[in-house]
N, C-alpha and C positions, 0 to 999 in steps of 0.2 A: 207491737202496740201501734194502732192506727193513729196517725197524726203526729207521731214522735219526730222531732227534729234532731239531727246529729249536732253536737256542740260545735264542731268545726264549722259547719255551714251557718249556724246561728251567729258565731263570732265574725265570720266573713261578711254576712249580709248586714249585721248591725242595725236591724230595724227597731230602733228604740220606740217603746210604746206598744209593741206587738205582744199579744198573748201567745205563748208557746208552751209546748210540753217537751221536756227532756227526761232522759233516764240514764242512770249510770251507777257508779260506785263512789262512796264517800272517801276522799283522800284524807280529809280531816273534818272534825266537827268541834266547834268552840262556841261557848255561850257568852253573851254579854248581858247587860241590864235590859231585860225585856226583849231580847233578840238572840237568835242563834245564826251562826254562819257555817255553811257547809261548802267545802271545796269538792265539786262534783266533776267526775271525768268519765267519759264513755268510750275512751280509746280511739276516738276519731282524730285527735290532735294532741300535741304536747300540752297545750293549755286547756284546762278545764274551765268551769265557770263558777263563780261564787254565788251561792244561793242564800238569800237573806230571808229568814223566817221570823215573822213577828209573833210576839207572845200571844196575840189574840187568835192565832190560828188554832183550830182544833188539834188536840193531841200534842201541843207544843212541848210539854215536859218530856214526852216519849221521844220526840224528834230531837230535842236538845241532848238527849243521852245516847244517841246513836253512836255505835263504835266505828272506828276506821275499817273500811272494807264493806260496810253495809250497802245493800242494793236498794234503790228507791227511784221513784219517778216524781217529777215536780212539774206542776203547771204554774206559770207565773208570767209577770210582765217584764220584758227586757228593758232595763234602764241604764242610763249612763252611770258609771261608778265613780264615786268621789275618792276611792282608795287609789294609792299609787301602784303602778305596775299592772293595772287592768283597766280596760276601756269600758267594759259592761259588767253588769251583774243581774241576777234574776230575783225579782221580788216575788216570793212564793204566794200563790193563792191557795194551793192545796199540795199536800205531800202524801204519796202512797209509799208505804214501807213494805218492801218485799221480804227482806230479811235483815235483822239487826245482827251484824257479825259479832261473834263472841270476843271477849277481851283478849284472848290469847292469839288473835290474828297476828301472823309473824311480821307483817310489814308496818310496824308502828313507827319506827324511826324513818327519818328522811333519807339517810344514806346507809347502804349495806355493801359489803365487799362482794365482788363478783363470785368469789369462791363460795361464800355463804349462799348466794342466790342460786348457784348451781344445785344446791341441795334441796331447793324448793322451786324447781324448774316449772312446776305447775302454777306457781303464783308470780314468778318474776315478770311475766308480760304486763303486770299491773304497775310496774315501776316506770318512772320517766325514761330511763335509759333503754330498757327493753321495749317499751312502747314505741319509742322512736326507732329503735333498731328493726323491729319487725314490720313497721310501716315502710321503712326503706327497703327491706327485703321484698315485701310484696310489690312495691313499685318497680324495683329492678327486674323482678321476674316478668312482670307485664311488659316492661320496656324491651326485654330480650325478645319476646315474641313479636312485638311491634317492629323491631329492627329487621328481623328476618322476613316477616310477612310483607313489609314494604318493599323488599328486594326480591320477592318472588320465590323465596326458599320454601320447600315443602317440610312440614313438621312431621317427623317420624318417631313413633314410640317403639324403641328397640327393647328386646326382652330383658327382664330382670333375672330370670333363671336361664342359665346358659351352660353349655358343655365345653366352652372354650375359655382360655385365659388370654385375653387380648394382649396384656403386657408381658406374658411369659414369666411372671414373677412368682407364681405358685401361691398367691395370697388370697385364694378364694375361700369364702364361707361355704361349706358343703351343704347341699340340700339333698335330703334323703328320707325315705320312709322305712329304711331297714331298721331292724331292732338294734338299738345302740348297745345293748348288753350282749346279745347273742346273734350277730348278723350271720347270714349264710356265708360259708367260706368255700373258696376254691384255692387249693394249694396254700392255705394259711392266710389268704387275703380275702377281703370282703368281695362277695359275688354281686357286682352291680347289675348283672343281667336280671337279677330278681328284684331290682329297685323299681320305683315308679316309672322312671324314664328309660330304664334299661342300660344306662351308661352313667358314669360319675358326672354330677352336675353341681353347680354352685351359683352364688349370687354374682352378678356381673361386676367387673371392674371397669368396664367401658362399653359404650355402644358403638364404638368406631367401626369395627369390622362389618357389622350389620349395616351401619350407615353408609359405608362404601358401596354396598350392593345397591342401595336406593339411589345414590348419586350417579351410578352407572345406568340408571333408568330415567331419573328426573332431573339430572344435571346438578341442581343446587338443593341441598337438604340440610336439616339440622336436627339434632336430638337434644333434649333437655329433660333429664330425669335422674333418679337416684342411682348411685354406684356404691360399691362396697369393697373394703380392703380388710382382710383379716391380719392386719399388721399390729403386733403387740407393741405399740408406741404410745407414750404419754406426753408427747411434745405439744406445745400450743398450736401446732400446724396440722396435727393428724387427728382424724376421726374415722371410725369404722364405717360410718354411713355418711355420705355427702352427695351433693348434686353436681352434675357436670353438664356443660354446654358444649356441644361438639358439632360444628358445621363441617360439611364435606362438599367440595366443588369438583365437578368433572371439567375436563379441558382447562385445567388450572395448574400453574407451576408454583414454586416456592414464593416467587415475588408476589403473585396474586394472593397467596395465602397470607403473607405478611400485610399486604394492603387491606385485606378484609379485617384482619385482627386490629389494625390501627383504626380503621373506620368504626369498627364495633365499639372499641373501648372509648374512643372520643365521643361517640354518640351517647353512650351511657353516662359519661361524665357531664355532658351538656344537659341531658334530660334531668339528671339529678339536681344540678345547680338551679335549673329553671323551676322544677316542680316540687322540690322538697327543701326549700330554704329554711323553714323552721327547724326541721330535724338536723340539717347540716350545721346551722348556727349552734344548736345544742351540743353536738359532738365536737365542734370546733372550740367551744367554751369549756366543756366538761371532760373531754377525752383526749383530744389532740389539737393543740392550738395552731398547728400549721396545716390542718386538713383542707380547708377551703382553698387556700393558696395552691396546695399540691394538686388538687383536682382541677383547678383552673389552668394550671401549667400543662397538665396532660391534655386538657381540652383544646389548648391553643398552640401547643408546640409540635413541630414536625419531629417524628420519631427518627432516631439515628439508627444506622445499620453497621455492624462490625462482623468480620469473619472470626470464627472461633480462634484461629491461629493468631490473629491480631489481638484478640482479647487476652490470650495467654501471655503474649509479649507485654501488654499493658500491666497485667498483674505481676509479672516478673520484675517490672521496673518499679513497682510500688515500694514506698519507703515505710509503709505500715506493716506490722507483722500479721501473718495469717495463721490460724490454727491448723488449717489443712494446707499442705504443700501444693505448689502449683507447677505443673509440667504438662507438655502436650500429651493428650490422651486421657487426662483425668476429667471427671465430671465436675462442673462448677458447683461449688457450695454456696449457700446463702451469703456468706461473708464476701465471697468473690463477686457474686452478682450485684450486691449492694455497693461494693466499691466501684464497679464499672459504671453503674447507673447514677450513683451519687457523687463520685469524685472525678470520674473521667469525662462523662458527657453531660452530667447534671440534668438528666431528664430520661424519658423512656428510650430504651435501646433494644434493638433486635440483634441477637447473636445468632449467626447462621453457619451451616456446614460443619457439623460436629463429627468427631471420629466415629466410624461405624461401630467400633467395639463397645461403645457405651450407649448405643441407641437400639431401638426395637427393630425386629426383623422386617417390618413392613415399610421402612423408610427407604426412599429411592437412593441407590448408590450413585455417587458422582463419578465422573470420568477419571479422577485421580486414583481411584481404588482404595483410598484411605478414609474418605468422608462420605456422609450421607446428606441429602438435602433436607436438613432439619433446622428449625428455628425456635428460639425461646424469646419471649418478650419480657424484658426486665424493667422494673419500675422502682423508683426510690421507695425506701423503707421496707418493702416486701421482698424484692428480688424477683424471681420468676413468677409471672402472673399467668402467662399463656405459653403452652408448648404445642408445636405442630410440625408438620412436615409435608413434603410432596411424597406421595405413596409410590412404592415400586410397582409399576404397571407391567413390567416385562416378566413373563412367566418363568423363563429359564433362570433369570437372576434371582427371582423371589424363591424358587425352589432350592437353588444353590445356597442362598443365605439361611434358609430355614434348616437345611442340613448342617451347615456350619455351626448353628446355634443349638442343634439337638432338638428342634421343634418338630414333632411328628406331623406329617401331612394328612394322615388318615382322618383326623377329626376336623380338618380345615379344607376338605375337598371342595366344599361349596365356595370357599374364599378363592381357591385356586381356579375354579371354574370361571370366576369373573375375569381372570386374566386370559382365558382361552377364547372367549366370545365377546368381541366388542370392547376390549380393553383400551384405555386411553389415559393420557396424563391426568392425574387428579390429586387434590391436596385438601388438607383440613387441619383443624387444631382443636385443642381441648382447653377449656377454662373452668376451673373449679369455682362454682358459684359462691361458696363460703369464703374462699380466698379473695374473690372480688369484693365481697361485702366487707371483709376485714380492711381491705385497702381503701374503700370508699366511706368508711365510718371511723377509722382510726382505732377500732377495737384490736386487742392483742391476741385473743385466744379463740380458736375455732369453736370451742364449746359454748362461746357466748354469742355466736351468730347463727346457731341452729336451734329451732324451737326445743327439741328434746335430744341432746347429744348422745351418741352411741360411741363409747370408748371402752377400753379394756376394763371389765368388771363393773360397768355402769350401763344398765338398760332398764332401770326401775320404773321410768315413766312411760 
């Protein structure tokens, strides 16, 4: 619509007496004596604008009977509002009705449970909570690209369809054109030589391995794209489809990796505090009363660093009971991570140098023969937020570790080639975008920070 002004801009400029045109959806319509009031929102901000419609306006009776969710455009004069809680309102000169929503529109009440809203994921962006959530998500995605662009990182789009399992966990979604009922068989097993790609393929769990190849040509790169895990889990932290941010740096060690992760998270916190105060105030008020203080703490506090062995000793000294027992060699659980960051250091914490038995094959082996140069960034309330490592750049040690873990080298010949010609120390990390959003909004469930969540037996939208 030519000449339409977004409501956020209109409220920011506040040019009282100006004639403007806005368009959006009615959050509520109520009538008074000779007047109707429409709460109009176009998604540009948490606050909409109140439209005042005089009875002398054409089609007043129809306008006054509009249902919640109706779409319309209004041309009117911006005026100072006498009502409490709003600075401006729009005195309507004309109203164009695009559609009068039917009375069975599901969002009639002001508050709905998140569980209910997941069943109408196609409509939940129209609520205050999800409007604020997805504006924050959009802002953070753009901030991620700005951060890396300002530091000269190359943006790489790694493949979604892949023939390798980066994590070695065997949780790939299979991609195939073979007949699911009667696939061609060889010795009782599916003959993938007859498949589209000629080999078993799946949806990627990570772009890291391909990212490493580009880091060994461009020095500093990052990926930011969808990843997939066929893990039959229904916890608030797991989804089958999510987005990952994965930088890789050549000529970098574990210390440089941790430094980048700290700078990155601090940058995102500062940007969010500066550019999204309206949304943060809403989440701080409605979802998590300690949110803004926690984000400011991360933005201003120097991150602590602790060896894995020291972390285990701290946990063993704890006077609180843990569900999962603690001993050297175990992977830290969320309860352990939260205790360390909330009770021991009271702030962000890097735990480094984990036992090699609990980490991936590509992590660089330390000289002690027991640990690898891995790091996890732990933060209050969430636990692990970022995981990374220095990569094993030595061909012989990489091949030996893959053999120990039973990882076939045939399908990763190209990855091993990168260790033959021009290999160098390099490092990187992964940050789940949805986990970041959970941390920076106070939301509790990953299903509520993805536009259309994909979880076991849920892919209807």
